[in-house]
Backbone bond lengths (Angstrom), bond angles and torsions (degrees), N, CA, C in turn:
res aa  C-N    CA-C-N  psi(-1)  N-CA   C-N-CA  omega(-1)  CA-C   N-CA-C  phi
1 X - - - 1.456 - - 1.533 111.16 -
2 X 1.334 119.87 128.06 1.478 125.65 -176.17 1.546 104.87 -73.28
3 X 1.373 106.93 143.79 1.479 113.77 174.29 1.450 110.76 -76.67
4 X 1.374 113.25 166.91 1.441 122.14 178.15 1.565 111.03 -108.46
5 X 1.316 117.29 155.95 1.371 120.59 179.98 1.563 112.19 -138.96
6 X 1.336 116.69 147.94 1.407 123.90 165.22 1.501 106.16 -109.60
7 X 1.347 114.06 131.96 1.446 121.60 174.92 1.532 104.52 -123.14
8 X 1.388 114.95 113.08 1.444 119.18 -177.22 1.487 111.22 -125.04
9 X 1.366 110.53 145.66 1.479 121.54 169.87 1.499 107.57 -118.13
10 X 1.347 118.79 134.22 1.475 121.11 -168.59 1.543 112.19 -138.60
11 X 1.252 115.58 131.33 1.558 120.66 163.59 1.462 108.45 -110.91
12 X 1.323 117.07 131.17 1.445 124.27 -179.78 1.470 113.74 -116.48
13 X 1.350 120.09 121.36 1.436 121.76 -176.81 1.518 112.85 -93.05
14 X 1.361 120.77 -13.90 1.472 124.20 177.27 1.505 108.67 -139.96
15 X 1.358 116.62 91.62 1.462 119.65 -177.24 1.521 112.99 -60.16
16 X 1.338 121.00 -34.80 1.468 122.44 179.60 1.515 109.85 -64.07
17 X 1.269 118.07 -48.80 1.485 118.77 178.66 1.541 111.35 -69.59
18 X 1.282 122.18 -26.92 1.432 124.57 175.78 1.507 113.65 -63.11
19 X 1.383 116.41 -25.81 1.416 120.37 177.81 1.529 112.24 -66.01
20 X 1.340 117.77 -26.44 1.438 118.46 172.96 1.498 114.17 -69.00
21 X 1.339 116.23 -34.53 1.442 118.82 173.29 1.520 111.20 -66.28
22 X 1.378 118.64 -40.83 1.386 121.86 -177.43 1.596 108.73 -62.04
23 X 1.318 115.67 -43.16 1.457 119.26 179.15 1.555 110.28 -62.54
24 X 1.321 117.90 -41.54 1.403 124.97 -176.35 1.575 114.46 -71.34
25 X 1.357 115.06 -35.20 1.421 118.71 -178.90 1.526 113.89 -72.82
26 X 1.356 115.52 -19.80 1.431 121.04 -177.93 1.574 111.12 -60.65
27 X 1.295 114.24 -34.16 1.416 120.84 178.74 1.563 111.14 -57.75
28 X 1.267 115.28 -58.15 1.450 118.67 179.25 1.588 113.07 -63.58
29 X 1.272 114.21 -39.94 1.499 117.87 -176.39 1.579 107.07 -62.71
30 X 1.268 115.18 -41.66 1.520 116.20 -179.89 1.497 110.62 -68.48
31 X 1.277 117.25 -40.30 1.550 119.21 -178.12 1.503 112.47 -63.33
32 X 1.408 113.90 -35.03 1.443 114.44 -179.36 1.530 118.28 -103.55
33 X 1.315 111.06 15.83 1.527 117.17 172.09 1.511 116.22 76.96
34 X 1.300 119.13 23.82 1.483 122.91 -176.55 1.480 111.47 -65.74
35 X 1.279 119.40 148.51 1.420 125.72 174.34 1.547 106.09 -140.20
36 X 1.343 113.37 131.13 1.471 119.55 -177.75 1.549 103.99 -81.46
37 X 1.360 116.38 128.76 1.458 123.92 172.72 1.537 106.60 -101.40
38 X 1.337 117.51 -35.88 1.518 123.92 179.99 1.521 104.18 -139.15
39 X 1.309 113.95 128.74 1.452 120.20 175.36 1.522 110.33 -144.76
40 X 1.358 110.65 90.42 1.430 117.61 -174.30 1.518 110.67 78.96
41 X 1.307 119.83 -140.72 1.456 123.13 174.43 1.560 110.88 87.41
42 X 1.288 111.40 167.89 1.518 118.47 -179.83 1.552 109.71 -67.79
43 X 1.276 113.32 146.42 1.482 117.85 177.13 1.545 111.64 -155.19
44 X 1.306 118.14 159.79 1.389 122.09 169.85 1.540 106.17 -122.97
45 X 1.342 116.38 151.01 1.466 122.91 -177.70 1.487 109.29 -121.91
46 X 1.353 120.41 77.43 1.445 124.01 -173.84 1.555 112.73 -68.31
47 X 1.318 118.55 -20.53 1.422 120.17 -178.50 1.509 110.97 -145.81
48 X 1.261 116.19 148.58 1.556 121.14 177.21 1.523 111.92 73.01
49 X 1.297 111.68 -159.53 1.469 119.28 -173.91 1.584 107.45 -105.64
50 X 1.285 114.11 157.81 1.442 118.99 177.07 1.493 112.39 -136.43
51 X 1.288 118.16 173.72 1.429 130.02 171.37 1.516 108.07 -124.29
52 X 1.366 113.84 173.84 1.489 116.99 -170.89 1.577 110.93 -79.72
53 X 1.279 117.48 -20.88 1.495 119.43 178.80 1.541 110.42 -128.70
54 X 1.320 115.15 141.80 1.522 121.18 175.85 1.495 104.54 -124.65
55 X 1.338 111.82 144.81 1.486 123.67 -177.44 1.507 108.30 -139.66
56 X 1.324 117.00 131.47 1.435 122.52 169.42 1.521 109.62 -127.80
57 X 1.232 117.96 121.44 1.500 124.52 179.02 1.521 112.58 -118.95
58 X 1.302 113.66 140.92 1.439 120.98 179.97 1.565 109.41 -107.46
59 X 1.312 117.46 136.99 1.483 123.56 174.33 1.474 107.75 -115.83
60 X 1.355 116.38 163.54 1.486 118.04 178.16 1.520 112.03 -65.57
61 X 1.352 120.04 -23.54 1.439 120.48 -178.38 1.569 106.46 -157.72
62 X 1.333 114.11 163.94 1.430 120.06 178.67 1.528 111.05 -63.28
63 X 1.377 114.83 -37.45 1.421 118.95 177.60 1.566 114.70 -65.22
64 X 1.306 114.61 -36.28 1.459 118.78 173.14 1.531 113.56 -64.13
65 X 1.310 115.24 -38.02 1.486 118.53 175.82 1.535 111.36 -62.49
66 X 1.312 114.47 -42.61 1.498 118.77 179.20 1.519 112.13 -69.27
67 X 1.315 115.88 -39.49 1.410 121.80 -179.46 1.510 110.69 -65.81
68 X 1.273 118.34 -40.12 1.484 124.24 177.67 1.546 109.09 -57.54
69 X 1.350 116.88 -50.86 1.507 120.62 -174.88 1.574 105.79 -63.14
70 X 1.279 120.20 -40.30 1.438 122.33 -174.83 1.492 114.90 -83.34
71 X 1.284 119.90 -4.32 1.441 127.37 -175.77 1.515 110.51 -66.18
72 X 1.301 115.75 150.18 1.502 117.31 175.44 1.549 109.60 -64.94
73 X 1.300 116.74 -33.36 1.466 120.09 -178.48 1.535 109.10 -62.60
74 X 1.329 120.55 -46.68 1.433 124.52 -178.15 1.556 109.49 -73.53
75 X 1.207 118.50 -38.82 1.462 120.34 175.23 1.513 112.02 -60.17
76 X 1.276 120.38 -38.04 1.459 124.53 171.66 1.540 112.12 -61.41
77 X 1.350 113.97 -41.09 1.520 117.48 177.86 1.505 110.65 -64.76
78 X 1.366 118.02 -40.37 1.423 122.68 -179.90 1.497 112.37 -56.86
79 X 1.328 112.67 -39.60 1.508 118.39 -178.73 1.533 111.12 -59.41
80 X 1.372 116.84 -27.35 1.460 120.79 -177.57 1.579 111.15 -80.62
81 X 1.345 115.81 -21.02 1.486 115.77 -175.25 1.558 111.09 -109.94
82 X 1.307 118.77 -8.52 1.496 121.61 -171.30 1.465 110.23 -54.23
83 X 1.325 121.25 -42.54 1.502 121.90 -169.08 1.528 109.98 -97.01
84 X 1.365 121.39 3.00 1.438 120.56 178.68 1.594 112.75 -126.19
85 X 1.323 114.80 9.84 1.441 116.58 179.19 1.549 111.98 -151.50
86 X 1.272 112.69 159.08 1.485 119.74 172.89 1.498 107.53 -122.43
87 X 1.340 117.74 127.38 1.443 122.54 -170.69 1.513 109.69 -128.84
88 X 1.348 115.52 136.57 1.440 122.39 167.50 1.552 103.41 -114.84
89 X 1.373 116.01 120.71 1.448 120.96 -177.91 1.470 112.55 -127.19
90 X 1.314 118.14 135.78 1.448 123.68 174.33 1.554 105.59 -123.36
91 X 1.362 113.54 130.33 1.491 118.36 172.11 1.479 103.21 -106.10
92 X 1.334 115.14 127.24 1.510 119.20 -173.71 1.464 109.80 -140.64
93 X 1.392 113.13 147.90 1.455 120.47 172.27 1.446 112.74 -79.06
94 X 1.364 115.78 137.73 1.395 122.30 178.91 1.647 112.05 -71.41
95 X 1.274 114.31 159.19 1.434 119.11 177.71 1.538 110.90 -100.74
96 X 1.292 116.03 133.78 1.440 123.03 -170.82 1.556 111.03 -123.14
97 X 1.349 114.93 10.03 1.495 119.40 -173.20 1.474 116.75 -92.43
98 X 1.335 118.30 -165.18 1.436 120.84 -176.81 1.591 109.37 -65.84
99 X 1.282 114.04 154.09 1.463 121.79 176.62 1.494 107.85 -117.31
100 X 1.372 112.42 159.84 1.493 116.31 -177.43 1.471 110.69 -65.23
């Protein structure tokens, strides 16, 4: 079964208030087996548009990634960040096939 991933780009206008979202999202992330692969850090944006933060999270399955986003726990966390951040998020199924 292929893993699932969240790929997010985020701008935060109030870092102190954003900490409340971070604390709240941990409940859902733990419940659905999320693992941070990228959480902020240095980056270059050679093409297209970017935001100030980038996040990549791995889930045990694509369904777990979807379930996490739709969960009451994560929806409660979103309510804490909605007015202080702008987010682009993609939930995507991993690739488990042949490699070059």
